[in-house]
Structures are given as C-alpha cells and as structure tokens.
N, C-alpha and C positions, 0 to 999 in steps of 0.2 A: 746658481741658486738665487743670488740677489736679483738677477735679470728676471727670473720667473716670478719672484715676489713682486717686482716692480710692475710686471704685466698684470698680475692678479690684483694688485692695488688699483691700477688704472681701470680694470674691469669693474671692480667693486665700486669705485668712485663714480663711474659712468652709470652703473645700474641704480645707484642710490641718489644720483644727481638730479638736477632739474630738467635736463634735456630729454624730452620725449623721444626725439630722434635716436639718441645714443642708446636708450634702453631697448627700443624695438630692434635696432640694428644688432645689438649684442645677443638678443634672444632669438632672432630668426636665423635660418640656415643660409649660408652663403659660402661659395667656394673660396672666395678671398675676403677674409674679415680684416680689411686694412683700413686705417684711418685715411681721410682724404689727403692730408699732407704726405703720408707714406706712399699712397697711390701716385700722386703727382711726382714724387721723387723717383719712383720706379719708371714712370713714363719718361722722365728726363734722362734717366740712365739708358733706356732703350734708344732714345733719340741720340744720345751721345755715342752709343755704340754704332748707330747708323752713320754718324759723321766720320767714323773711322774708315769709311770706304775711300776717303781721300788718301791717307797714307798707304792703304792696301793697294790702291790703284797705282800709286807712285812706285810701289815696290815690285811691280810686275816685271818679269824678265823680258828680254827683247822679243822673243817669239810671240808672247802674249800681247805685248805692246803693238806689234804689227797687226795682230788680229783686231785690236782695238782702234786701229787707224793711226797709230803713231803717237798722237797727242792724247795721253790718257785723261787729262783733266777735261778735255772737250769731248771725250768718247761718250757714245750714247748706246751702250750694249743693251740688247732687248731685255735682259733679266733685270736691268736697273729700274724697270717699271715697278717692280716689287718694292724698291726703295722709296719711290714716290708714293706708292700705296701705303707703305708703313708710316711715312710722314703724315699723310692725310688721316690715317686711322688714329695716330697718336694725337694729332691736333683736335680731332673730334672728341677723343677721350679727355684731353685737358679741358676743353670747353665744357664738356658735360660735368666734370668734377667742379669746375669753377662756378657753374650755374647752381649746383647743389650747395656749394660752400656759401654763395651769395644768399640763397634762400635761408640757409640755416643762420647765418650771421644777422640777417635782417629780421627774421621772425621765428627763431627756433622755439621760443616759449609759447607761441600761439598757433603752431602748426597742428592741424587736425590729424587724426590717425590715418585717414585716407591720403592726406597730403604727404605725410611721412612715408607711407608705402610707395607712393608715386615717385618721390625723390629717391628712395632706396632702389627702385627699379632702374631709374636713370643712372644712378651711381654704379649699380651692378653691370649694366650694359657697357658703360664707359670703361669700367675696370677690366671686365673680361675681354672685350674686343681689343683694347689697347695693349694689355699685357700678354694675352695669348696670341691673337692674330697678328698684331704688330710685331711682337717679339719673334714669332715664327718667320715672318717676312724678312726681317733683318737678318736672321740666321741663314736663310736661303741665299740672300745677297752676298753675305760674307763667304758662304760656301763656294759660290762661283768664283770669287776672287782668290780663295785659297786653292781652288783647282788651277787657276791661272798661274799662281806662284810656283806650282810644280813644273811648269814649262811644257814643252812639246809632248813628251810621252803620255802624261795623264790627260792633257787637253785633247790630244788626238784620239785616245781611247774613249773619252767622254763624247766627243763628236761622233765617233763611229757608233757608240751605244744609242745616242738619242737621234742620230741621223740629221743633225743640223748644228750650226755654229752659234752657240748662245752669246758669243762676244760680238757678233755682227750688229750693226745699228738696228734699232727697233723702229716700229711704225711711229711711235710717239717720241718726239725729240726730248729726251731727259738726260742731261749730262751728269757726269761724275761730280764735277764742281758744284753744279746747281743743287744736287741732292745733298751733298755734304754741307754746304753753307746753310741751306734751309733747315736741315736737321740740327746743326749746331745752334742756330738762333732759337729754334723751338726748345732745344734742351735747356738752354739758359733760362728761357721763359718759364718752363715747367719747374725747374729747380728753384728759381726765384720765388715762384708762387708757393711752392712747398715750404720754403723757409718762412715766408710771410704768414702762412696759416698755422705753422707748427705750434705756436703758443696759444692759438685761439680755438682750435678744434682738436679735441682729444681723439675723436673717432669720426 
C-alpha cells in the first residue's frame, strides 16, 4: 500500500510540477511508462544477463564443447550473432536515453511542446527496442546455451529438427568472450548512468 501511495505521490508531484516534459509524458499513452533512470537500469540488467553467456559457455558438457571447437571462450557459434545484435541494440537504447536526459537537464523549462513530443518519441523508441527486441535476443542466446547444457540427446534432436548445427562457427567472427566482456562493460555504464540520474529525473 505504501508503495502505491509513493507512486501516486510521484505522479501527482510530476503533474503539478514545473516540468512540461513530465506532465506530457504522464498524460500520453505509452506501453512503458518508465522513468529514464529506471529504463537505463533495465537496459543494464539485460546487458548483465547477456554477460552471463560466459559462465553458461564454461558450463557446457564435453560433447557441446566439442561442437564449439573445444575452447568455449574463443568459440564463435553462429547464434552468438544475436548476442552482438543485442549489445548494439542496448547501446543505441542507452545513447537515446542519454540524449533525452541531456536535453531535459539542459533545457527542460524552455522546451516547446513540439520538442517535448520529439524527445518522447526518441525515448519510446529507445525503450521499446532495447527492452523488447534486445531482451528477446538475449533470451534466444541463453536458450541455445541451455540446449547445449542438456548434452548430446537434446542437441542431436535440435540439429535434426532444424537441419543444421547452430554451434558451428558463423560467418561473422563473434566470440563468447568478446560478447561477454562488451556486455559487462555496457552493463556497468548503463547502471552507473541510472544511478547518476536517479535523483535528478523523476520521469
């Protein structure tokens, strides 16, 4: 109950406050009505989840390691392209949120209604693409590694079903270690930015 009261109080404060941006944001329809700090935190968590491909890869049984070429850290399975795609999507989302945050902090009190709607459109795209598309891509990557954890029976069934080996090297050289390190660095960046903006932007 106290949590709901707190949210309602923040809504009321934003609606009655001086920020033209916050009033319009709360009054318009949006699938995700999140504050910029909360969006950045979720982007950081998705990137952190992507970084978990490292321990997942290291946990693969010997048959799957063989399919990955033996050295799982240097392995470049074709499905890992989705991991690189997710990192890129999250980076674009973080940059989009940072741009909106910068504009708000620099000139929130003088933004015109048109400028507010333009910034909200950027925020919506950055949020939806990073949380939905990026999150789905990370889930698929984890799914392949979880199939690998099951070993020969499930991997063999999956190969027979799709007619190809998803663990074989892809056309684009993207390694497990490379994706994990990049995701971890971006996760720290996104979470750090979220903390830095938490006290400055209510929505």
